[in-house]
N, C-alpha and C positions, 0 to 999 in steps of 0.2 A: 178222610185222606190217609193214605198209607204212610207209615213212618219211613223216612228215608234211611236206607241201609248204608251204614258207614263203611268206608274203605278199610281193608285189612290193617294197613299201617296205622290208621287212626285208632282202631280198636286195640292194637298191640301197645301203642304209646299210652293210651288212656289207662290200660290195665296197670301200668307201673305206678300211676299216681292215685289209683282207686283201689283195686283189689290188693295190690302189693305196696300200698303206701307205707304201711308200718314196717314191713320186713325188708323192702328194697329201697324205696324212695327216701325214707327217713334216714336210713343208714348212709346212703349216698350223700345226702345233703349234710349230714353231721360230719362226715369226713371232709367234704369240701370246705366247710366253715371252720372246723376245729384245727385242721392242718393248713389252712389258708392256701388252698391249692390253685385258686383262680384269682387273678388280679385284673384290674381294669385294662382293657385293650389287649389282653393276651390273644394270640392266635395259636390255637391248639390243634395239633394233629392227633386225632383219635385213631389209634392204630388197630386195625381190624384184621385178625388172623383168620376169621371165618368160624371160630368157635362161639359157643353160647355167651361166654363172658364178655368178649370184645364187642359182639353184636349188641348185647344189652347195654353195655357202657355207651355205645354210640347213641342209643335211644335215650338214655338218661341225660347225656350231655346236650342233646338237641332239645330235650324238654326244658332243661335248665336255661339254655340260651334264650328260649322263647319268653321266659318269664323273669329272668334275672334282672335286678337293678344295676348289676355290674356288667357293662357291655364287653363282650368278647366274641371272637369269631372262631369257626371250626372248619377243619378239613378232615374228611373221612378217608384215611389212608390205608390202602391194602397193598401189601407186598406179596407177590407171587414168587416164592423161592424155588419153584420147580414143581408145582402141583400137577397131578395128572389131570386129564381133561374133565373127568367127572367132578373132582373136587373144586376146580376152578369154576365150573358151571354152577355148582351149588352155592358158592360164595356170591356169584353174580345174581343168581335167582333170589337169594335171601335179601341182598341189598335192594333189589327191585321191589320185593314184597314189603320191605320196611321203608321204602321210599328214601333210601340213603344214596346221595350222589357221591359215589366213591371214586377216588383217584387211585387207579391200579398201576403199579409199576412192577417190573420183573427183575429178578436177580438169579444167580446161579448157585445159591447157598447149598441146596441139597446136593448138587453135583460136587461141589468143593468138599463138603463134609464127608461124602461117600469116598472120595478119592484120598483124602488125608488120613482117615481112620482115627484111631484113638477113641476119645469120648465124644461121640457125635452130638449128643444133646447139649453138652456144655459149649462146644464150638459153634453149633447152630445158633444157640441163644445169643452168644456174644456177637456173632456176625449179623444176626437179625437186628439187634439193637443198634449197631453201627449204621446199617443201611437205612433204618427208619429215621435215626437222627439226621443223617445226611440228606435224605429226600425231604424231610420236614423243614430243615433249614433252607433248602433250595426253594421251597414253596413259601418262604417268608414266615414260618412258624417259629415261636420261641419256646414252645413246650410240646412234648409228646405225652399222650395219656394211654396207659396200658390197663388191661383188664384184670390185673391181679386182685384177688379178693381176700376176705377174712381167712378162709381156710388155707390159702397159699401162705399167708403170713405166719400162722401158728405152726403149720407143717414145716416151714423153713427153720423155725427155731429148733424143733426136735431133730430135724435132719442134721443141722449144724452141730448140735451137741453130740449126737450119736455117731456121726460119720466124719466130722471135721474137727472135733475136739475144741470147739469154740461156741460161744453163745452169740448169735447174731440173727437178724431177720431182715425183711424188706422194710425200707422206710416209706412213709406216705409220699415223700417227694425227695428228689436229690438233684444236685447240679451235675451236668455231664462233665466228665474229666477230659474228654477228647473233642468236644464241640462247644466252643466258647459261646456263652450266652444262652445255651439251651438247658432246659430242665425236663425231668421226667416226673409225672404225677400219677398217682394210683387212686382215683376217685371211688373205687369199689372196696376200699380198704376195710370198711365195716360191714360189707354185705356178704352174707353167708352163701356158700355154693348151693346148698339145698334149696334156697329160695330162688336162685337163678334157674336151677333145673325145673322147679315148679312153674316159674314164669314161662319158660320155653314150652313145657308140656301143655299148660293151660291155653296157650295161644296156638298150639298145633304146629310149632316150628321145629324143624330139624336142621341142626348145625353140624359142622365138621367136628369129628372127634379128634383122633390123631391122624394127620395127613402126611406124616413123615415117611419118606421113601425108605429109610432104614427099617422102620417098623413093618412096612409092606413086605420087605424081603425076609425079615426075621421077627416073628411075632413075640419071641421070648424077650426081646429088648423091653417091651412095655411091661410084660409080666414080672420082670426082674427090677422094675423101677423102684428105687428107694422111696420115692414119694408115695407110691401105692402102699408100701409097707407101713409108712407113717400114718396114712389115712386109716388103714385098718386098725392100727394100734389105738388111735384116738377113738375110733368107733367102738372098740372093745371096752375102753375105759369108760366111755359115756354110758354104757349099760349099767354101771354101778354109780357113776357120778355124771349125771346129765349136764352139769354146768362146767365140765372140765375145759371145754374149748374156750368158753368165755373167761375162765380163770387164767388160762395161758395168755390170752390176748391182753387182759388187764395187767398181768404181771409185767408185760413189756413197757407199760407206762408207769411202773412203780418199782423200778430197780433200786435196791438198797445197797449202794456202793460201800457202805460202812461194813458190810458183811462179805464183800467179795475179795478174795485173796489176790487177784490179779486182773488187770484190764488194759486195753489198748487205747492210747490217746487218739481221739477222733481226727485231729488235724495232722499230726506227725506220724501216727502209726506206731509210736514208741510204746513198748510194754512197761507197765508200772506194777509195783507190788505194794501190798498193804504195809509191808515192813518199812517203807520209806517214811511213814508218819507214825510208826508204832511207838 
């Protein structure tokens, strides 16, 4: 008897817990457990941008839901901020391939950021977050899950130090300041980008890269990205110190305040100096 050929979405899902169990699944589960990202009866909107990170996050969340002892529900939420026809179709095609029942809604974010000018990436990110919170809450969700990963975390640290004169990064979870009762979680916090890329290539999946209208009109915007500079910096240092990315990540969990001359209070935002208790 011929062996039954499994559907594509089953093979893709299976690869996460088999071939990529150590590099992806274990990191995903570790973050969920260590940072207590999912509670009983949560209704989580997994926000899908169409890129590799958010699509893989959706697959991980679905896998966890199927076998978790903690009951929770999922909504796969896609916001179309003004994608061109080809990009919209690619998202819909991948959702079908991965058997994700996505809820798509539209916004005019690309149009607004183009019209306003200034820093389009910052404005777009802020507006996207607000739209996602609003739609998720409308659908009865109490959390949104974003696809930020390990590399986003450590790159943000260096970007903040070098370009904003402060030490900060992304938290694994945080309460929304504008949408009462809503939280944001980042379940891929411990998953490295290179492993997500490997997963996508292994499964023959092609996802959106940058679908921003501003980038389409001016390719230099992406080339001048500070994040790309930081990626390259870390890559260069890794040639001499292969563990540098892990060291940066671990340092975020091991801050020695006794040696810090100044810090900002988490709740009040008030600045403090070591001289206060010197």
